[in-house]
N, C-alpha and C positions, 0 to 999 in steps of 0.2 A: 659275667657268666661262669665265673667258678663259685659263684655262693658268696662270698665275700658281700660285706654290705656296700651299697651304694652310697654316694655322698655330694655335698655340693659345696661351692664357696660362696662367701658372704660378704660383701662388704657393703657397710650400713648406709642410708642416706648419710648425707652431710649437713643437713638443716633441717628442721622440726616442718617447713612448709613441704618438703619433700617426702615424709615421712609415711606418706600412704601412695607414693609411687616408685613402681619394681619393672626393672628389666631383667627377665630372664633369659638366659643365653644358653641353649644345649650345642653341646660340643659333636664336631663329626669326627670322623677316621675309617669311612667306608662302611661296609657290612659284609656278614659272611654267612654261608648256606650250603657249605659241604663241612666234612667232618675234619680235613685236612685243615682249610681256610680257618677254623673256628678255633681248634686246639693251638694252632697257630700260632694267636694273639695272646693266649691264657697268661704267659710269661710277661705282663706288660701293663700300661693302663689301660688299652682297646679290653681287654677279659679280665681286669681282676684290679680289686680298690687298694690291694695291697701294695701296689704301684704309684700310687697318686701322690704327689708331691704336697709337703704341708701349707704351701702358697703357691699362687702363682701370678702370671702378668695377665689382668683381664684385657681381653680385645675389644676392636670394635664399637658398639654401644655401651659397653662396659666402664670405658676408660673414662678415669675421674678428671682428666686433663680438660679444662674448660674451653682452651684453645681450640682443640681437636674435638672435644664432645660438647660443645656448648648445651644443647638442651637437656643432655641426661645426664652431665656429668656427677651432679647431686644427689640423683637418686639411688634406692637402693640397686646394687648390682648383683645377682646373682649366676653362676656359672655351674653348669650341671655336664660334669664327665662324661662320659660316652663308654660305657663298657660293658653293655648289653650285645653289639653289634647286629641290631635289631630295627633300626632307624629309627630308635625312640617309639615302637610300636609294640612291644614285645609282654605280653599276659604270661608267660611261664613260671608258674608257681612248683611243680613238680617235675624235676628233671626223670627222663625216662631212656631207656636203649634208643627210643625212636628221635630223640634229640641229642644222642650221645653223652646223655648226664649232664648237660649243661641247662644254664638259665639264660631264658632271654627274656628280661621283665624290662626293657626300656619304659613302656607305657607304666608300669607301676613304680618304677624309678621318679617318674616326673609326679604322679600323685603323692606319693611319700616327701619329695622334696615338697609338695604344696602344703601337705601335712605340718610339716615342721614350721613351715613359715608361718601357717597360721598359729601356730602355738607360741611362736619365739619372735616371730617378726611383725606382728598385726597385716598379716596379708588378708584375712578377713575385711578390713577396713580399708582394704585399697580402692583409691579413685582412678589409678592407670596402672595397668599391666602391659607392656611390649614384650611380646614372644618373640624371640629371634634365635638364631642358629644358621651354622653354615655346613654345607655339604650334607651328609648324613642328619646333623643338626638342622638344616633348612628345609631336607622332608622332613623333619620331626615334627616342624613349625604346622605344616600342612596339616598333620594328623592331629596336631594336640590343641593347634589355637581354639577350635571352637568347645571343646572338652572345657579348655579354664574359663572361656567366656559364660559357658553354662553355669560353672561351680560359682564363679562369682558375678552377679547379674548386675550388680550397683557401680561395676568398675568399668571403664573403657578400655577394651583390649585389643590389643594392634596385633596383627603379625607382621614380621619383618623377616621372612626365609633368604637368606643368602645362598645362591649357588644351589638352591634346592626345589627347581621347577624342573621335576623329571618327568620321563615318559617312558614308553616301551624302547628297545632296542633292535635294532635288526643290524647285527656287526658285517663290517666288511670283510669279506675274507680272501680278496684279491692279494696281489703281490704287496709287499713290504706292510701286509697289515701290522697291526699291532695287537696285543693280548693283555689280559689282567689277571689279578686273582681277587678282583672286587666280586663282588656276587654276580649270576647272571641275570642281565636286566630285560631278557627276551621275554614276548606274552606268553609264553610256553612254562617259562621258569616261575612264576610268580605265583602260581595256586600253591606249590610246593614251600615258597616261602612263608605264605599267608599261615601255612597250615605249621609248619616247623617253629614258627617265633610266636605262633598263636597271637596274630595280630589284632591289635585296636586300630581303628580305622574311622576317620569321619562319618559319624554316625547317621547323618542323612544320606550322604552316600552310599554307605554299605546298605540301608533301607531299599534304596532306588535300584541297586545294582544286584542283590540278594540272589536273584535267581539267575545271574548270567555270569558275573564277576567282579566278585565284592572286593578282592585282591586288589582289582585295578584301583581301589581307592587308595592305597597305598603310595600312589603318585598323583603329583599335583595336577598333569596335564587333563586328569579325570576327576579328581577330585573338587579341583577350585570351584566348578559351577554351584556346587552346594555347601559351600564356604560360606559361612555368613558373617564371620568377620572380617572387619577391615583389615587388607593387606597391601603391603609394600613390596614389589619385586624386587630383587637385586638379582641382575642375572646377565650373564656374559653370553652372547650368541657365540662366542668362541672359546667357550668352557673347556679346556683340555683334559678334563677327567671324561667329561663328557664325550668328546670326539674321539680320545684315545684308548681310554680305558673301559667304556660300555661300548663306542660303536668301531672303534679297533681303526680308526683311520693311520694312516701312515703318519708317525711320530715328525716332528721338524728335522728338515734336511732330506726327509726321504723322496723317492718320486714313485709314482705310480706306473 
């Protein structure tokens, strides 16, 4: 968000037979839609690549341990850090007073990572691409998976969103309710998020809902009927972030 360049981590395929197979992981880390919340993360990796580590441990399907990740351990592994706070949807290229002088460019970062991999990693010759991510990264999977499928029509593109199947929130405000600094997920908040981030969303969904609520296409509950790519949903019905941070249900140990 501070204008520093986006980046990605890349662990190359371990064998020539897997040289055309890629797992791309979108990191999570909440989202922001107020000036205080957004500027509050600028001095860290959620707002600036100045704080990215030179190397990371790759999670989930990026693990190169054949015992815990037998199917994809030898593929190319791409980790995309999350420094845009816009659920990997933003397309802001010119900061302005209306967005507090910040860049929300999550979708552009995804596109730039793909450009770099085309040039240096042979992604244009991919036969298999798995797009995965957790939390805000999982939301970003739904937003970007068909974009990637359209960009690489010769590849089998599959989405694996982890904790990313989101819907509108109607927070509980009774006794012992929780609260959160995460973005407001109530229906009336999403037009502002969509405009602030200048969001990209699933194109078929946006076209179908353009006259009513195109911002709903940022949430999988409304976009998934339009998503063409095969997708495998990893989601807990007791997701603590959803229940406590967005729906404000009492936390563990609280009594209503």
